[in-house]
N, C-alpha and C positions, 0 to 999 in steps of 0.2 A: 504494499500500500504505500502509495507517495504522499508525504505530509506537505501541506503548504507552508509557506513562509509566515511567522507570526503576524506580520505587518499587512500581510495581503488579504484582501476582502474575497471571500469565497461565495460564489452564486449558486443557488440550489434551484435547480428547476423540477417542478413537482407535476406530474400528469396524473390527475386525481380521477378516480373511478368510484363506484358505489361500495366495492368490497375491498378494493386495493389501490395502491398508488406505486408509480415508479419515479424514483428519485436520481437526479443526475447532479454531480458537482463538478464545477469548473472553477479554475483560477487562472487567469491570464491566459485563456483560450486552451488551457491544459484540463483533460478530464481526470478528476482525482478519485472519483468514486461514482458507482451507480449500482442501484439494488432495487428489488421490488420489496415493498412493505405492506402489511395488512392497513386497511383504512382506520387508523387509530393515531388520533392527535399526540397523545403521549409518546407513542413509538417513534413519530416523526421529530418531535422535539428532541429526544434522546440520540436519534441518528444525526441531526444537525448541530446539537450544541457542542460537540466535541471539536468544532472549529471555532477559534478565539473571535474572529470576525465573519459573520454570515448573514446572507440576506438571501431570502426565499420568495419564489414567486410561483403562482398557479393561475390558470384562466378560470374566469367566472362561469359557474355553470350550476347545474341542478343540486350539487353537494353543498351549496350555500357557503357562508362565511364562518362556519365553526371552527375550521383549521386555522384560518388566518387569526381570529380571536385567541385561540389558545396559544398559538405561536407568539403573538404580541404580549400576552400575559406573562409569557416565560422569558420576556426581555429580548425576543428573536424577531428582527425586522422581517416582515411579510408583506408583499403586494398581492393584490388581486388585479389580474390585467384583463384588459377587453378583448374577448376572443376575436371579434372583427377587426381588430387593429393590429393582430400579429402579422408581421411580413410573411409572405408566401412567395418563395422563388419559382418562376416559371420553369414548367416541366417537372417540377418534384411532384410525383406520383406515387410515392412510397411513404406509407404512413403507419408508424408503429409506435407503441408507447415508449420505448428507448430512445427513438429519434425524437419524438415530441420532447421529452424531458430534456434531452441534451439541447435541443433548439430553443427552448425557454430559457434554460440557464444561460446559454451564450447570447441571446438576444438581450436579456436583462443585464448581463455584465456589460454589454455595449450600450445601455440606456436606450434601446429601441423600442420598448415595451410601454404602452399606456396604462398605468394604474388607475383603477376606479376607486370611488369611496366605498370603505367598508361602514355600512350602517351599523349604529349601536343596536343592541336587542330590542331596546324600546320602540325605535323608529321601525325596525325590522317586523315588531309585532303589528304595528299599524299598517306597514305595507301589505302583510298578510290579510288584514281586515279588508283595505281596499281592493286587494286581489280577489278576494272572495265575492266582494260586490260585482267586480268586472265580469267574473264567471257567470254569476247569476243574470247579469244583463245579456250575455251571449246566449244562455241557455232559454230565456225569456224571448229573444228575437228567434231563435230556433222553434220554439214550442208555438209562436204567432205564426211563423210561416208554415208550419205543419198543418194547423187550424184553417188557415187562408186556403190552401191547397186541397185539403179534404173537402171543404165547403164548395169550392170552384168544381172540384170534380163531380159534384152533385147539383150543379147548376145554380148555386147561391152564391150571392155577393153580399159582403158585409156593409152595412151602412157607414156613412161618415168617413173621412179620410184618415183618422187617427184612432187610436185605441183609447177607450174612456169607458164612463158608466152608461152611456148610450148603447155603445157596442156591446158591452158585458150583458146588459139588460136583454138585447135583441138575442145574444146567444142562448141566454138561459131560456128564451121562450120556444126554442126550436125542439122540435120533436120528430121522431121517424117511426113508421109503422112497422120497420124491421128491427127486432131485437138487437140483432147482431150489429147492425149499422148504429143504433143507438148507443150501445155499449162502447163503440169506438169512438163515437162523437163524445160521449161523457168523459172518457179517458183523455182526450186531448183537452177537454175544457178543465177537467181536474188539475192536469198538470199547468195550465195557466194560471189558475188560482193559487197553486202551491207556490210558483215562481214569484207571483206579485207579492204573496206574504212573505217570501224569503227576502225579497229586496227590500220591502219595507222594514223589516226587522234589523237588516243590516245597514240601512240608511239612519235609522235612529241610533245605532251604536256609532255610526261616524259622526252624526251630529253631536253626540256627547263627547267623543273623543276629540272634536275640533275645539272645545270649550277647556279641555284638561291638556296637561303635558307641556314641554318646553316649546311646542309649535303654536301653542294657542294665540299668542299675540300676533305672530307672522300670518296665521290663518285668518284672524280678525281683519288684519289690514288689507290682505289681498282681497277679501271678500268686498271691499270698497269699489273695486272694479265691475263695471257692468258685464254681466254674463258670467263673472265667477263667482259660484257659490261654493258652499262648504266641500262638496266632493272634488271640485277643479283646485280649490285653494289648499286641500291637504297636501302637505309636503312630504308625504310619505316617500314618494319616488325620488325626492331630491335631497331630503333630509334638511336639517337645521343650519348645516354650514354652507353658505352661498359664496363664501369668499374664494372657492375654487374658481368661480365665474368672474374672472377679472373685468370682462367687458360684456355688454349687452350682445354683442355678436357671438361671443363664446356659448352663452346661454342658448340663443338661437341656433346654433350649430349643435349644440347637445340635444336639443329637441328635434333636430333633423329637419327644420323649416328653411334651411338655406338652399338657393339652387346650386345644383352640380354645375361644373364647369370644365371645359376641355378647351384649354388656349394654348397657343404656341405662337411664338413669333409676335406679329403685328394682329394676328386674329384672335378673336375671343368669342367663344361659344358658351352660352350658358343653356342648361336643360332642365328638367324638373328637379324637384326637391330632392335632396339626398336621402331623406327617410331614416338617417342613421340615429343612434342614440334610443331615447325612451319612447316607444310607441304609444304608451298609454298617455303621458303627458301632452304628445303631439295631438292626440285625438281630442283630448279634453279643450286643448287650445283651440283647434278649429271649431269645436262646437260652441264655445265661448265667442269666438269671432263673428258666428252668425249673428249675434245680437247687435253688432254694429251697424247693421243695415238700417235700423231706426234712428231717427233724429235724436240728437242730445237730449236726455230728460233723466230726471231722477224721480223714479216711481216710488210707490210705497213700500214695496219690498226692498228696494235698494237703499231707500233712505233709513229704513230700520236696521239695515246691515251697517250702514255708514254713522249711526248714531254713538256719539262718544269717541269718535276716532281723531286721530292727530289732524289739524286743519290742512298742514301740508300734504298728507296723504290723500285728503279729500280734493285739493287743489289738482294733484296730479291725476287723480281718477277723473276729475272733469276734462282735464286737457286731453286725456286719452279717449273719451267719448268723442269730442270734437275733432281730434286729429284722424282717429281711425274711420269716423263717418264721412270726413271730408276724402279720405283715402278710397274708401268704397264708392263713393259718388262719382269721383274722378275717373275711376277705372270703368264702372259701369257706363259713363258717358262716352267712353271710347270703345265700347262694345265688348268689353273682355269678358269671357265665361265667368259665371259666378264661381265656379271651382277655384278658378286663378285668382278671383278677387278675394275670396274667403282665405285661402292660404297666405296671400300676401298680408292681410289683415291680421291673421294669427301671428305672422312673424314679428309685426310691429307690436302686437299686444305681448308677445313675450318680452319684448323690450322693456314695456311699462312693469311687467310683473318683476323682472330683474330689477328695475330702478327702486321700486318699492321695498323688494326684500333686502336690497343692500343699502338703503337709506341715502341714496343719491340726491344730492341738493338740486333743488329746481332751478332752471335756466330761466333767464328773464326773458320775456315775450316782447 
């Protein structure tokens, strides 16, 4: 076994799986050690702690952040890196656990990996609650789709353009003379009722969570923006530390709302948005941007959310309404499609969110 010099920093790449992980240790591009270990945080800590100066890394994935938290608690530096930003050489079509571990170690030693934020256990618990509500929303969309196609197959079209009390009352009045068909219909209807109650319970928990914890003040300030209510304002996907976004453009890029670009020499070509980063935050930002179609105003619901907040935050929220509505109107006057308009508006809305979250000073008008 080759021992590294005491002053040299050793970099450890970990290819983590559910039951095992592959460890590779490099120093100055020299492979010092590699082995396969069971997925046990303490076993990994013992394996890497024999090096005096060590830095570990592994890709974010379904195994979560427990390993990183355990190693950091033991005083061992550990980064969780973004899988989508790991460089891949063209033509590299051989993928094995040992190769992946070595590649991570060498790229980490060269500073070529992008580390992501490891949330606290409290923030991760809130993120799980938000994720459960998102899963329930997708389940409801699927259940509604099944119901509409079942009715269409039998020549029935639902009233109104949206789901609400009127449509639910109409569904409750339907009957079939065939017992099997009625049983199938009741099964679809029961699934809809169950998922609605599930979402209501989760949203009550989210409303309660928004008023408690280290994120409560930030959530209250972000809710001053039009179209940004509790679910959107919850910072579970981002955390409470916004200092890693030094500019508004960095936050827009994190959300994936900046245009892709392919420029060379004197030519510059921009395409659709990158859709990189957090898809959940991006979807919520686009949903909030649709509210900017309406003329600037402070309705009863928005006024209730703004009550008791900092006047500087309220002034920024009002400027956001005016600027975003002007943006929407100008693009609509030029004949731009609504999908392009709402994405451009969402990108600017992300800038206002960043400004409020990081306490940026107001610019003079």
